[in-house]
C-alpha positions, 0 to 999 in steps of 0.5 A, a space after each residue: 458524471 464520470 464513473 470510476 471502477 476501483 478493483 480491490 476497492 473493499 480494501 484500505 486504499 480502495 475505501 479512501 479512493 472511493 471517498 475522495 472521488 465521491 467528494 469530487 462528484 464521481 460515481 463509484 463502482 467497486 470490484 473486490 473478492 471480499 465483502 464490502 462494508 457499505 457503512 464506510 462507503 459513499 451511499 450510492 457506491 455500486 459493488 460487484 463481488 468477484 475476482 480479477 482473475 475471472 475474465 467475465 466478472 472483470 468485463 462486467 465491472 468495466 462496462 460503462 466506466 470512464 476509468 479504472 484504479 487497479 488496486 486489487 492485489 494479493 499481499 505478501 502473507 498469501 500463498 505464492 500461487 495466489 500472489 502470482 496469479 492475482 497480481 499478474 493474470 488479474 492485471 492483464 485481465 483488467 487491462 484487456 477489458 479496458 482495451 475492449 471497452 475503449 477505456 483510454 486511461 487507468 492507474 495501476 497501483 504498484 509498489 516500491 517493493 519492485 526496487 528490492 533492497 537498493 544500494 543507493 538513495 534516493 531511488 529513481 523511477 529509472 533504477 533497476 527493478 529487482 523483486 524480493 519474493 513472490 510479491 516483488 516479482 509479481 509487481 515487476 511482471 505486472 508493470 511489464 504488462 502495463 508497458 505492453 498495453 501502453 504500446 496498444 495506445 492506452 495511458 497506463 499510469 503506474 504509481 509506486 507508493 512507499 508504505 502508506 498508512 492512515 485511518 483504517 490501516 491495520 495489517 502489520 501496523 496494528 501490531 506496532 500500534 498494539 505494542 505502543 498502546 500497551 507502552 511496550 518498548 519498540 524494538 527496531 532492527 539495527 540502531 534505528 538511525 536509518 531513514 525509512 520514508 512512509 506515505 499518508 494515504 490521503 496524499 497517495 489518493 490525491 496523486 492518483 486523482 491528479 494523474 487521472 484528470 491531468 490534461 496531458 496524457 503523455 506526461 502521465 503515461 509513465 511510472 511515479 514514485 509517491 512518498 512523504 517529503 518530510 521524514 527523519 530517522 526511524 528512531 526519530 519519527 517513532 519517538 516524536 510520535 510517542 511524545 505526540 500521542 502520549 505513549 510511554 513506549 521507547 525505541 530499542 535497538 537490536 543487532 540486525 543480523 541475528 534478528 533478521 536470521 531469527 525472523 527468517 526462521 520464524 517466517 519459514 516456520 509460519 510463526 511470524 507475520 513479518 515477511 522477508 522484504 519487511 525485515 530485510 529493508 528495516 535497517 536500511 536507508 529506504 526512500 525514493 525521489 518524488 521529484 518526477 511526480 511533483 514536477 509533472 502534476 504539481 503534487 506536494 505531500 501534506 503529511 510527514 512520517 510523524 504526522 501520518 503515524 500520529 493520524 493513523 494511531 489516533 484513529 486506531 486508539 479511537 476504534 480499538 475495541 471494534 478492531 479487536 472484535 474483528 479478529 485477524 487476517 491477511 489484509 490491511 483492514 484487519 490486524 495480523 496474528 502476531 504469532 511469536 511476536 506476541 510472546 516477545 511482547 510479554 517480555 518487553 
């Protein structure tokens, strides 16, 4: 039986990776600084609580495993120092521990945030990397470390997913879903007629699995964009979702420049959970080419943007009371404090 280590495995993606690989007959080990809700995971999952910045903990975690999905990361709402040290130093620690243990292949979860705000679409894996803010910069630096370890003989598969959603995904989407549940108008930056590609987490997990079990190591020792294949304009995808879930919400256009300036001010004053990359790209075309991974792994996403939104929102509605009881935080498994957005919601 193969054993998989998932760093950051107590998070939204880690949960879905654990469940998927368990069904495939793998033994699962999770490393995370946060507590693990064992009721959500396969019954025999092994949990090690610790920080990827702790070299000794990482060495312990990789001992005896066959491969690693490195998903541990500090998210944009956290402090700059936390983001840089976790995403850069943590990645180096994991890769070095894998080398020391003779582990030949791992998946590193990066982000399409490494492309910044592109001036053309679709974005290709070979395009220039331009980080926006500490998070984007840290993801680029982590990818450079991955490239270093490829030169040492490792197969390091770098996955750059678009924003992914699904069951158990909260974070910034909990704010959107909260507004939809209350039938509020949903303001979008600009006119909402730009394409914004999303990704359903099940499609992402399948891409991770296929890359790890591929017999052709050379073919997967590279970077892959992963995103939905079917998506429309933001306004179109949201309005379709509202209709399918029976919401009375509607999309409301807003003037892009003043709204962005206001959101920037709110962010600096710590009154809003929305960070710069989110609102800077919100009114732009934002989609990547997935041709490379489709050709290399015969992977094909099953969910459209609308399908993914409907699935995620339906789960949210079903678990609404439980979600609100959890309170808020800065990860994807809890809602984020709305701050001034909660005040704006009252007048929408």
